[in-house]
SELUM-831560 format. One record per residue: residue in one letter; x negated, y, z negated of N, C-alpha, C, O in turn. Coordinates in steps of 0.001 Angstrom, whole numbers, padded with zeros to 6 digits, always signed. Atoms other than C-alpha are relative to their C-alpha. Layout:
aXYZXYZXYZXYZ
...
//
This chain:
m-000853+000321-001221-008395-254736+064821+000790-000820-000758+000373-001366-001780
m-000659+001369+000698-005413-257099+063952+000216-000764+001060+000285-000598+002278
i-000455+001417-001356-004627-260388+065418+001512-000369-000364+001693-000858-001479
v-000752+000635-000139-001582-261258+065786+000972-001015+001140+000924-000870+002362
r-000240+001045-000901+000370-264200+067215+001794-000237+000202+002145-001168+000927
d-001206+000107-000371+004200-263866+067273+000847+001170+000247+000260+002187-000120
v-000883-001449-000698+006872-261056+068611+000137+000879-001352-000421+001965-001512
q-000442-000483+001612+008028-260140+064989-000952+000762-000258-000821+001937-000600
q+001735-000737+000429+004367-259191+064431-000428+000802+000358-000782+001733-000366
l+000390-000678-000914+003369-257740+067251+001278+001568-000448+001000+002658-000949
r-001177-001570+000303+006840-255023+066840-000344+000330-001288-000613+001530-001338
a+000256-000452+001068+006109-254904+063199-001673+000836+000114-001761+001957-000386
a+001450-000652-000090+002508-253657+063660-000104+001057+000837-000646+002041+000333
l-000352-001386-000521+003249-251076+066584+001177+000805-000587+001456+001887-000072
a-001374-000661+000245+006351-249975+064935-001016+001196-001330-000910+002395-001588
s+000938-000642+001523+003769-248898+061709-001022+000873+000500-001384+001727-000310
r+000808-000506-000513+001325-247506+063952+000269+001169+001116-000691+001928+001253
r-000789-000467-000907+003542-245589+066809+000047+001648-000712-000496+002545-000067
s-000633-001274+000451+004703-242427+064683-000994+000580-000718-001450-000168-001583
a+000782-000583+000075+002195-239664+063982+000475+000999-001504+000418+002217-001332
p-000329-000689+001545+003217-238216+060247+000120+001472+000344-000907+002055+000692
g+000226-001717+000148+004264-234364+060383-000074+000385+001398+000439+001493+001556
t-000822-000669-001000+004445-233948+064131+000763-000498+000634+000593-000117+001792
g-001443+000558-000535+007608-235814+065212-000017-000020+001001+000887+000447+001694
k+000299+001105-001249+005880-237687+068066-000493-001031-000585-000762-001330-001748
e+000236+001568+000420+005036-241068+068661-001215+000253+000718-001363+001094+001604
k+001006+000122-000574+001635-242030+069333+000052-000667+001541+001160-001154+001766
k-000121+000352-001090+000887-243175+073038-000820-001331+000226-002021-001434-000023
v+000644+001301+000097+000406-247040+073783-000663-000485+001148-000109-000653+002235
g+001023+000468-001549-002135-248154+076304+000309-001638-000117+000421-002015-001284
f+000002+001348+000058-001678-252131+077106-000903-000925+001257-000780-000869+002481
v+000569+000583-001058-003917-254338+078719-000017-001591+000399-001035-002258+000214
p-000135+001679+000334-002779-258092+079260-000534-000280+001344-000441+000190+002478
t+001132+000750-000348-005313-260520+080072+000476-001490-000027+001273-001748-000929
m+000257+001072+000326-005404-263985+080452-001378-000917-000648-001681-002109-000598
g+001159+000477+000829-008611-264097+078326-000751-000385+000829-000557-000181+002028
y+001549+000099-000520-012217-265402+079069-000593+001397+000228-001181+001605+001290
l-000121-001511-000451-012597-261675+078975-001493+000274+000612-002472-000441+000397
h+001557-000571-000787-015631-260095+080876+000179+001529+000033+001061+002238-000452
e+000086-001805+000095-016967-256374+081743+001011+000497+001026+001123+001723+001048
g-001222-000576+000094-013916-256037+083595+001536+000189-000113+002419+000777+000512
h-001039-000150+001079-011465-256575+081174-000164+001002-000846+000765+001672-001295
a+000701-000897+000619-013919-254467+079358+000338+001814+000453+000352+002849-000214
s+000066-001461-000490-013455-251443+081471+001518+000802+000083+001807+001998+000090
l-001503-000397-000071-009447-251741+081699-000147+000446-001650+000016+001662-001754
m+000207-000383+001337-010062-251568+077420-000392+001644-000153+000151+002497-000854
r+000804-001386+000121-012238-248440+077933+001319+001019+000322+001828+001807-000475
a-000606-001115-000295-009816-246616+080293+001433-000014-001098+002243+000905-000969
a-001553+000300+000731-006675-247612+077795-000096+001141-001242+000645+001975-001762
r+000405-001122+001571-008861-245951+074806+000394+001147+000361+001274+001739-000263
e+000349-001018-000380-009496-243208+076780+001378+000963+000252+001299+002190+000197
q-001127-000349-000636-005676-242630+077959+000796+000134-001453+001376+001159-001812
s-000919+000662+001163-004041-244319+074620-000404+000383-001329-001599+000419-001623
d-000030-000451+001734-003535-243203+070754-000445-001515-000375-001465-001638-001053
i+000039+001258+000334-003335-247092+070435+000185-001192+001262+001037-001452+002112
v+000179+001508-001441-004276-250180+072835+000088-000897-000980-000213-000916-002174
v-000660+002050-000119-003010-253924+072796-000810-000574+000876-001312+000141+001743
l+000554+000930-000864-004601-256509+074503+000887-001107-000120+001173-001431-001272
s-000552+001481-000601-002790-259583+075682-000759-001264+000331-001205-001348+001476
i+000427+001147-000753-004191-263018+075896+000673-000995+000165+000969-001516-000910
f-001027+000468+000347-001825-265368+077218-000074-000484+001630-000030+000373+002512
v+000332+000771-000871-002382-268510+080142+001212+000024+000179+001916-000432-000722
n-001497+000567-000441+000812-268644+081689+000017-000444+000980-000558-000113+002016
p+000193+001110-000354+001700-271479+082667+001141+000198+001094+001338-000644+001970
i-001491-000384-001318+004878-270024+084992-000926+000516+001747-000680+000254+002925
q+000825-000602-001023+002279-268270+087216-001159-000858+000818-001934-000313+001604
f+000750+001346-000394+000360-271878+088135+000699-000856+000619+001707-001420+000193
g-000574+001096-001152+001065-273972+091051-000451-001598-000651-001348-001836-001461
p+000242+001436+000599+001183-277829+090362-001357-000664+000390-001651-001732-000148
n+001328+000797-000180-002217-278806+091699-001007+001268-000344-002170+001384+000043
e+001351-000993+000208-003793-275585+090281-000737+000013-001456-000532-001079-001984
d+000531-000138+000600-005741-274699+087501-000290+000432-001810-001250+000776-002500
f-000181-000441+001013-004025-274160+084439-000495-000523-001454-000739+000209-002413
e+000535+000611+000910-005168-276919+082108-001536+000082-000348-002022-000058-001470
s+001593-000292-000040-009140-276226+083286-000211+001568-000301-001281+002024-000703
y+000604-001560+000387-008728-272282+082858-000325+000232-001173+000321-000036-002186
p+001197-000096+001201-011777-271186+080613+000953+000940-000742+001594+001894-000303
r-000521-000505+000890-010383-270335+077540-001184+000323-001477-001762-000707-001823
d+000708+000374+000865-012690-268965+074268+000645+001261-000809+000554+002418-000398
e-000901-001237+001005-010581-266786+071430-000714+000639-000066-000759+001742+000480
e+000353-000635+001150-013138-266433+068907-001026+000817+000721-001492+001690-000012
r+000656-000855-000750-015552-264781+072169+000925+001215+000080+000526+002331-000252
d-001087-001085-000648-012375-262694+073315+000124+000873-001093-000167+002055-000912
a-000621-001432+001264-011225-260790+069793-001600+000437+000070-001785+001653+000038
a+001078-001063+000286-015187-260204+069677-000282+001129+000907-000677+002219+000494
i+000050-000602-000200-015269-258803+072274+001141+001419-000027+000716+002565-000174
a-000417-000578+000145-012277-257118+072264+000132+001384-001129+000526+002521-000873
e+000067-001109+000664-012848-255375+068742-001058+000751+000299-000959+001872-000200
r+001384-000823-000850-016103-253942+070405+000384+000865+000436-000046+001918-000036
e-000501-000601-000464-013937-252359+072738+001094+000942-000572+001598+001733+000226
g-000612-000796+000420-011822-250612+070511+001360-000059-000413+002064+000832-000888
v-001064+000094-000254-009034-252431+070708+001280-000224-001563+001013-000875-002574
d-001069-000275+001900-006008-251997+067380+001174-001198-000168+001788-001507-001190
i-000773+001443-000089-003981-255100+068404-000137-000729+000583-000373-000197+001668
l+000703+001313-000608-004875-258632+069765+001258-000568-000189+001590-000858-001338
f-001219+000647-000109-001643-260055+070616-000498-001614+000947-000875-001832+002099
i+000454+001846-000706-002410-264138+071388+001102-000649-000176+001148-001409-001143
p-001212+001107-000023+000837-265797+071935-000091-001673+000237-001065-002099+000859
t+000442+001201-000985+001310-269602+072663+001314-000051+000752+002159+000824+000940
v-000731+000130-001358+003302-270872+075098+001773-000197-000558+002751+000178+000089
e-001086+000399+000695+006184-272108+072578+000736+001586-000619+001928+001733-000887
v-000461-000868+000556+006158-268456+071269+000476+001151+001456+001033+002216+001190
m-000114-001007-001236+006497-266618+075186+001690-000535+000058+002786-000090-000283
y-001542+001050-000167+009187-269408+076050+000272-000925-001056-000394-001951-001196
p-000300+000826+001182+010812-270807+072978+001124-001081+000781+001625-001927+000039
q-001081+000584-000568+013379-272481+075594-000256+000431+001549-000598+001535+001970
p-000079-000152-001305+013481-273153+079209+000350+001325+000657+001404+001927+000450
t-000150-001601-000671+012919-269787+081420+001483-000166+001197+001296-000870+002189
r-000919+000009-000914+016482-269399+083376+000030+001488+001010+000853+001690+001903
t-000455-001397-000004+016062-265749+084059-001374+000027+000705-002205-000516-000022
k+001419-000271-000882+012773-265041+086725+000109+001452+000495+001282+001809+000606
i+000292-001254-000743+011832-261562+088234-000434-000486+001523-000968-001595+001509
r+000288-000187-001359+011194-261445+092021-000178+001076+000783+000856+001664+001101
v+000144-001024-000650+009685-258850+093920+000126-000329+001417-000887-000861+001871
s-000130+000655-000844+011134-259626+097210-001172+000897+001264-001457+002073+001037
g+000716-000899-000696+008613-258620+100565-001297-000023-000438-002085-000810+000087
l+001665-000035+000471+005272-257809+098705-000032-001192-000437-001210-001037-000755
t+000183+001154+000444+005263-261212+097511+000043-001407+001261+000016-002576+000875
d-000360+000018-001205+005714-262384+100997-001279-000881+001001-001344-001769+001852
r+000923+000103-001177+002599-262419+102391-001846-000367-000981-001567-001025-001983
l+001261-000052+000011-001463-262581+101443+000136-001341-001215+000370-002512-000920
c+000116+001183+001144-001635-264625+097839+001030-000829-000090+001014-002059-000122
g-001330+000831+000037+001925-265302+097659+000461-001041+001173+001443-001783+001193
v-000336+001588-000946+001704-267744+100738-000519-000714-000375+000069-001792-000291
s+000856+000920+000390-000973-269442+099345+000497-000526-001481+000780-001722-001558
r-000616+000292+001372+000207-269820+095857+001939+000512-000307+002415+001497-000872
p-001633-000133-000192+004227-269984+096199+000854-000096-001415+001263-001080-002033
g-000765+000650+001535+005973-268988+092927-000984+000477-000876-000849+000294-002086
h+001007-000674+000788+002802-267121+091815+000432+001073-000505+000322+001334-001703
f-000066-001479+000522+003829-263842+091614+001878-000086-000825+002479+000923-001193
d-001312-000059+000575+007341-264698+090154-000353-000515-000998+000523-000652-001852
g+000066+000252+001568+005486-265977+087253-000708+000906-000595-000678+001056-001817
v+000660-001510+000673+003419-262874+086756+000996+001354-000221+000951+002157-001152
t-000843-000907+000177+006136-260627+087478+001091-000061-001477+001273+000852-002283
t-000384+000468+001197+008207-262512+084798-000452-000131-001388+000360+000007-002304
v+001259-000216+001078+005478-262637+082146-000176+001329-000250-000139+001598-001451
v+000705-001095+000045+004448-259449+082462+001153+001281-000588+001050+002098-001503
a-001552-000077+000560+008337-258390+082387+000418+000005-001523+000980+000942-002091
k-000409+000366+001182+008826-259857+079162-001027+000412-001061-000690+000691-002212
l+000764-001056+000743+005701-258360+077815-000266+001003-000051-001132+001410-000825
f-000204-001571-000044+006312-255016+078640+001312-000056-000855+001401+000847-001687
n-000766-000230+001427+009527-255827+076419-000266+000214-001334+000251+000978-002149
m+000306+000062+001713+007700-256802+073252-001042+001192-000062-001176+001681-001184
v+001110-001279+001103+004869-253841+072997+000655+001095+000284+000458+002061-000454
q-000147-001223-000523+006782-251362+075143-000791+001619-000123-000598+002611-000825
p+001047-000532-000155+003802-249644+076460+000432+001227+000709+001376+001100+001488
d+000168-000803-000873+003397-246164+077862-000918-000044+001480-000589+000385+002585
y+000609+000540-001225+000886-247279+080239-000540-001767-000102-000592-002603-001004
a+000301+001579-000132-000301-250592+081770-001129-000136+000703-000982+000455+001773
f+001586+000013-000780-003897-251152+083183-000288-001568+000732-000348-002741+000362
f+000369+001292-001253-004621-253614+085809-000919+000438+000723-000756+001613+001053
g+000991+000476-001070-007674-254267+088075+000553-000118+000954+001672-000609+001099
m-000051-000289-001869-007998-253522+091958+000010-001117+000333+000786-001370+001255
k+000481+001420-000573-009217-257104+092348+001167-000632+000252+001251-001347+001251
d-000909+000727-000591-006089-258303+092348+001314+000863+000739+002492+000628+000472
a-000812-001455-000635-004429-254933+094711+001421-000652+000110+002455-000024-000118
q-001403+000633-000498-001649-257526+095686+000792+000427-001222+001485+001432-001062
q-000234+000384+001445-000597-258140+091668+000375+001909-000249+001538+002206-000523
v-000150-001366+000281-000870-254014+091234+001391+000535+000601+002383+001087+000125
a-001422-001118-000895+001467-252869+094235+001218-000745-000357+002291-000146-000288
v-001191+000533+000488+003838-255680+092926+000659+000497-001115+001780+000995-001219
l-000526-000716+001881+004119-254689+089081+000240+001533+000287+000988+001996-000574
q-000117-001109-000636+004117-251196+090855+001563+000066+000434+002306+000813-000204
q-001178+000371-000214+007364-252269+092575+000998-000095-000989+002086+000481-000981
m-001068+000617+000617+008930-253839+090015+000248+001090-001302+001395+001396-001629
v-000170-001258+000618+008476-251092+087583+000816+000851+000121+001500+001150-000858
t-000370-000960-000716+009845-248614+089682+001659-000357+000565+002552+000464+000777
d-001250+000179-000623+012805-250639+091021+000861-000445-001362+002049-000146-001236
l-000096+000289+001303+013500-251900+087313+000381+001363-000823+000900+001293-001937
n+000488-001558+000899+013158-247994+086094-000317-000507-001597+000515-000380-002496
m+000675+000605+000832+010756-249728+083463-000750+000993-000421-001428+001392+000526
n+000241-001449+000379+009464-246428+081269-001309-000606-000365-001596-000467-001554
v+001613-000148+000229+005520-247642+081543-000351+000537+001314+000350+000415+002318
e+000482-000265-000825+003342-246120+083604-001341-001133+000490-002248-001397-000299
i+001016+000786-000621+001052-248667+086218-001299+000859+000001-001318+002089+000058
v+001361-000648+000260-002501-247838+085899-000634-000747+000682-001025-001766+000113
p+001535+001144-000834-004983-249572+088680-001297+000384-000183-001534+001547+000142
c+001406-000216+000782-008607-249629+087281-000530-000896+001362-000161-001944+001892
p+001367+000146-001163-011752-249499+090111-000645-001945-000194-001137-002432-001212
i+000748+001326+000023-012954-253320+090938-001262-000114-000752-001998+000870-000682
v+001400-000044+000927-015948-254224+088671-000685-001080+000556+000020-002089+000556
r+000715+000761-000369-018695-256267+090171-001713-000278-001015-002368+000422-001787
e+001454+000292+000372-021965-257836+089190-001020+000768+000678-000747+001544+001594
h+000729-000946-000330-025092-256358+089688-000393-000246+001823-000789+000659+002557
d-000073+000764-001234-025234-258458+093069+001047+000212+001206+000956-000170+002373
g-001128+000019-000802-021901-257442+094354+001576-000820-000430+002726-000425-000237
l-001038+000904+000206-019676-260148+093220+000891+000466-000590+000645+000875-001725
a-000873-000532+001405-016233-259000+091872-000051-001161-000998-000196-002368-000806
l+000023+000997+001304-016096-260224+088103+000971-000961+000142+001437-000632+001233
s-000745+000993+000170-013804-263065+087748-000089-001319-001170-001016-002118-001307
s-000009+001143+001100-012861-265466+084868-000462-001447+001110-001433-002176+000911
r+000503+001674-001133-013118-268678+087940-001218+000534+000141-001555-000331+000949
n+001516-000361-000672-016883-267058+088665-000797-001454-000660-001596-002141-000023
v+000436+000817+000765-017730-269548+085998+000154-001357+000679-000613-002240+000297
y+000002+001583-000865-016649-272791+088545-000934+000435+000892-001780-000458+000847
l+001213-000031-001208-019002-271872+091080-001467-000726-000789-001912-000460-001906
n+001390+000366+000167-022385-273938+091134-000889+001112+000691-000495+002081+001340
e+001096-001255-000308-025640-271940+091842+000189+000173+001581+000260+001331+001994
e+000107-000134-001536-025486-272506+095722+001275+001038-000063+001072+002248+000031
e-001581-000520-000228-021505-271404+095749-000322+001295-000351-000129+002235+000419
r+000011-001516+000386-022377-268452+093765-000948+000953+001013-000607+001854+001779
e+001047-000613-001335-025259-267261+095910+001063+000325+001666+001140+001429+002207
q-000800+000044-001171-023020-267678+099020+001460+000647-000332+002220+001160+000489
a-001203-001106-000071-020219-266025+097826-000191+001849-000383+000665+002580-000882
l+000376-001215-000266-021932-262661+098062+000415+000189+000950+000839+001337+001079
v-000294-000820-001196-021063-262645+101508+001482+000640+000098+001967+001332+000993
l-001426-001103+000017-017686-261287+100571+000185+001125-000697+001386+001393-000738
s+000369-001487+000227-018567-257864+099054-000906+000183+001289-000500+001110+001989
r+001311-000271-001098-021357-257740+101692+000301+000370+001235-000058+001285+001976
s-001311-000679-001468-018551-258150+104511+000626+001500-000357+000445+002506+000328
l-000576-001186+000003-016652-255535+103049-000547+001080-000183+000152+002083-000042
r+000901-001063+000175-019460-253243+102334-000201+000375+001461+000033+001516+001858
e+000702-000009-001391-020744-253706+105879+001074+000622+000603+000823+001566+001352
a-001029-000300-000842-017096-253236+107090+000488+001409+000018+000847+002032+001017
r-000227-001115+000196-016424-250147+105258-000860+000972+000315-000503+002149+000332
e+001154-000979-000582-019874-248647+106486+000418-000040+001614-000045+000886+002280
g-000071-000024-001098-018628-249556+109838+001536+000859+000803+001581+001429+001893
v-001100-000906-000148-014861-247990+109750-000808+001449+000070-001133+002065+001085
s+000891-001698-000169-016787-244485+108591-000416+000495+000639-000225+001699+000814
q+000432-000512-000980-018711-244480+111114+000509+000079+001447-000099+000598+002383
g-000657+000097-001011-016320-245098+113619-000137-001428+000908+000828-001701+001623
e+000383+000835-000357-017854-248160+114882+000967-001140+000133+000938-001976+001036
i-001278+001061-000133-014498-250301+113872+001156+001219+000271+001032+002392-000082
a-000749-000886-000545-011737-248634+115223+001413-000751-000577+002079-000187-001446
t-001488+000463-000059-008551-250781+115098-000278-001422-000885-001177-002239-001085
v-000160+001725+001111-007054-253606+112654-000731-001030+000614-001606-001397-000171
g+000012+001398-001030-007824-256553+115163-001766+000147-000233-002390-000867-000543
e+001569+000562+000007-011899-255610+115103+000154+000190-001391+000472-000929-001794
l+000218+000253+001395-011995-255071+111554+000197-001118-000736-000475-001570-001663
r-000138+001790+000569-010317-258520+110939-000974-000642+000597-001676-001349-000126
s+000990+001110-000602-012552-260216+113413-001445+000283-000682-002181-000669-000940
f+001414-000124+000685-015848-258296+111723+000476-000529-001301-000527-000449-002010
l+000089+000313+001441-014600-259582+108338-000085-001733+000269-000954-002436-000247
e-000267+001340-000353-013716-262990+109551-001655-000490+000430-002306-001308-000220
t+001341+000333-000037-017180-263125+111223-001291-000254-000850-002027-001242-000856
g+000905+000182+001265-019453-262323+108346+000534-000980-000796-000309-001780-001200
i-000668+000942+001201-017144-264439+105998-001083-001705+000432-002008-002301-000120
a+000401+001392-001101-017836-267721+108745-001808-000090-000265-002246-001235-000381
s+001691+000227+000394-022257-266985+108000+000206-000939-000647-000234-002038-000309
s+000228+001067+001424-021633-268831+104944+000233-001207+000001+001439-001411+000139
p-000529+001316-000198-021509-272329+105045+001045-000382-000458+002028-000684+000219
l-000827+000458+000863-019718-273208+102413+001198+001154-000761+001591+001280-001921
a-001054-000845-000098-017157-270516+102988+001407-000304+000758+001555+000020+001936
r-001601+000319-000348-013302-271672+103475+001007+001007+000052+001655+001217-000974
i-000488-000912+000206-011462-268791+104836+001653-000588-000266+002222-001491+000347
d-001280+000247+000206-007993-268756+103211+001111+000855+000918+002096+000421+001515
y-000787-001136-000593-006682-265189+104609-000915+001047-000095-001805+001138-000940
v+001058-000996+000181-008312-262055+105576+001008+000826+001127+001043+000718+002353
e-000736-001164-000395-005820-259255+106233-000114+001329-000301-000777+001703-001269
i+000158-001525+000065-005382-255473+106765+001501-000061-000059+002267-000820+000534
l-001585-000425+000330-002034-254077+105471-000155+001258-000341-001184+001882-000599
t-000085-001924+000491-000788-250506+104660-000361-000689-001479-000620-001858-001763
f-000018-000031+001468-001046-250014+100924+000655+001439-000415+000445+002532+000111
p-000412+001266+001097+000846-250150+098355+000880-000969+000712+001115-002119+000342
s-001511+000515-000884+003701-251035+101023-000373-001505+000327+000620-002232+000304
l+000449+000898-000347+001545-254161+102033+000433-000421+001393+000212-001568+001783
e-000321+000255-001372+002966-253854+105625-000895-000247+000989-001808+000555+001185
p+001061+000059-000417+001170-255542+107954-000074+000761+001507+000840+001220+002192
l+000176-001312-001442-000344-253514+111109-000336-001113+000849-000743-002206+000454
a+000477+000642-000607-000867-254753+114320-001439-000125+000739-002175+000861+000713
a+002139+000778-000664-004553-255955+115890-000336+001573+001002-001454+002090+000993
e+000559-000610-000750-004312-253214+118416+000016+001628-001108-001019+002295-001132
e+000328-000839+000749-003786-250429+115998-000857+000678-000745-001511+000323-001725
r+001728-000336+000466-006268-247847+115653+000154+001155-001533+001023+002019-001652
f-000118-000455+001090-007068-246543+112031+000730+001732-000011+001562+002130-000826
e+000049-001377+000047-006906-242739+112964+001533+000774+000209+001892+001943+000067
d-001402-000276-000268-003114-243207+113934+000714-000772-001167+001934-000841-001015
i-000747+000752+001529-001981-245124+110489+000313+001105-000654-000680+001783-000916
n+000200-000528+000916-000449-242875+108408+000123-000744-001397+000850-001729-001533
g-000149+000948+000939-001308-243767+104538-001415-000323-000342-002270+000309+000279
d+000556+001099+000560-003607-245920+102901-000106-001161+000638+000903-001718+001073
i+000192+001680-000536-005124-249281+104219-000609-000492-000593-001425+000275-001104
i+000217+000839+000605-006132-252222+102552-000512-000680+000615+000056-000780+001703
a+000377+001211-000707-008331-255029+103742-000275-001493-000800-001479-001696-000958
a+000192+000463+001008-008039-257908+101479+000068-001569+000660+000664-001917+001679
l+000476+000942-000416-009395-261382+101474-000073-001021-001284-000448-000542-002354
a-000039+000888+000198-009069-264747+100064-000798-001406+000211-000029-002241+000687
v+000708+000917-000068-011858-267567+100135-000459-001058-000793-000777-000869-001967
f+000428+001032+000882-012814-270850+099046-001608-000244+000219-002203-000217+001296
f+001239+000872-000250-016331-272263+097919+000191-000537-000725+000357-000133-001877
g-000300+000908+000717-015765-275273+097000+001423-000662-000010+002096-001062+000940
k-001294-000243+001072-012783-275695+094578+000436+001363-000123+001622+001690-000097
t-000581-001345+000720-012543-272348+093628-000210+000973+000756-001249+001259+001350
r-000647-001101-000987-010728-269534+095359-000584+000999-000450-000620+000922-001678
l-000217-001030+000334-011825-266123+095156+000235+001264+000857-000197+001294+002009
i-000967-001234-000402-010076-262774+095984-001114+001106+000012-002093+001069-000734
d+000789-001338-000118-011748-259397+096983+001085+000779+000953+001979+000241+001607
n-000396-000814-000803-010565-256410+098657-000699+001472+000132-001574+001874-000635
m+000659-001546+000246-011348-252601+099730+001115+000123+000683+001833-000441+001509
r-001530-000876-000932-008896-250025+100267-000787+001432+000482-001489+002306-000027
l+000425-001623-000925-009630-247254+102752+001181+001049+000050+002314+000813+000469
e-000843-000737-000207-008167-244017+102403-000005+001038+001091-000932+001687+001574
k-000153-000830-001422-006693-242171+105178-000972+001054+000119-001307+001443+001238
a+000894-001366-000220-009113-239180+104317-001550-000697+000560-002320-000101+001314
e+001157+001142-000019-011990-242040+104481-000165-000394+001815-001145-000337+002558
v-000165+000059-001572-010773-242836+108077-000116+000384+000948-000331-000172+002025
l+000122-001532-001082-010836-239525+109734-001309+000321-000206-001827+000845+000780
s+001449-000612+000520-014299-238725+108069-000895-000192+001721-001808+000599+001961
h+000662+000002-000976-015582-239711+111545+000764+000820+001000-000036+001721+001252
v-001097-000169-000930-012953-238565+113987-000447+001814+000448+000241+002437+001257
//
């Protein structure tokens, strides 16, 4: 594995690896952008990239422009040595670790904003967050020029936003959504889980449990409308004394259009996502479940 820290090094490393001598073809590049403090969720993205690509590039960059003024940019967990060991273990070919000065050598006057999709869910709670995400990801795509880019579905809104950006701007890269990876007890893996104390960690299991029970209710026909699903999730989460709900929303996916409370699942065209964000102490956790049309209709 090669570790590079500036754009010129990155492009040179990729140029030397892309060509397949004697074939006239270029090798496929799979890209996994991260903010580091890698866990099994990130490892699953690297493995997916390894399976689908000839060259795997991983970036580690804690992006300041996607953090709000009162968020955890300075305290966000970082461990470069540990991350590099995980990346090498998972077969990464090039590890790109730029500094803020490399990514933003001068004040950024150009930002990318995906309207509509960013006006709800985390976009309401974290104004400007997705502008920072789309801008840095577009910069990274320009630097790496990947064929595929791998993102976890834990942040389903981010996946939808980036798919829209790639489509609207005719970017020559395929966004590959990958399944949520969970701890053995169901908690969705996140670098921010380290912020939770023992009691908060235990109570945070209410998120995956509520989603799992809600899925069963929908598949059995016991939960039939958008309003019933939202109420079921809110009640379940509220059973945890430490839980403070930021949002519980039921939307179409990937268009993220709001749905009326009285709408019945069997009458909705396409897939649905139940997305939630909940605070435990100062730690904000997100989770979701995607309901495919066939699953919704299974009981009808």
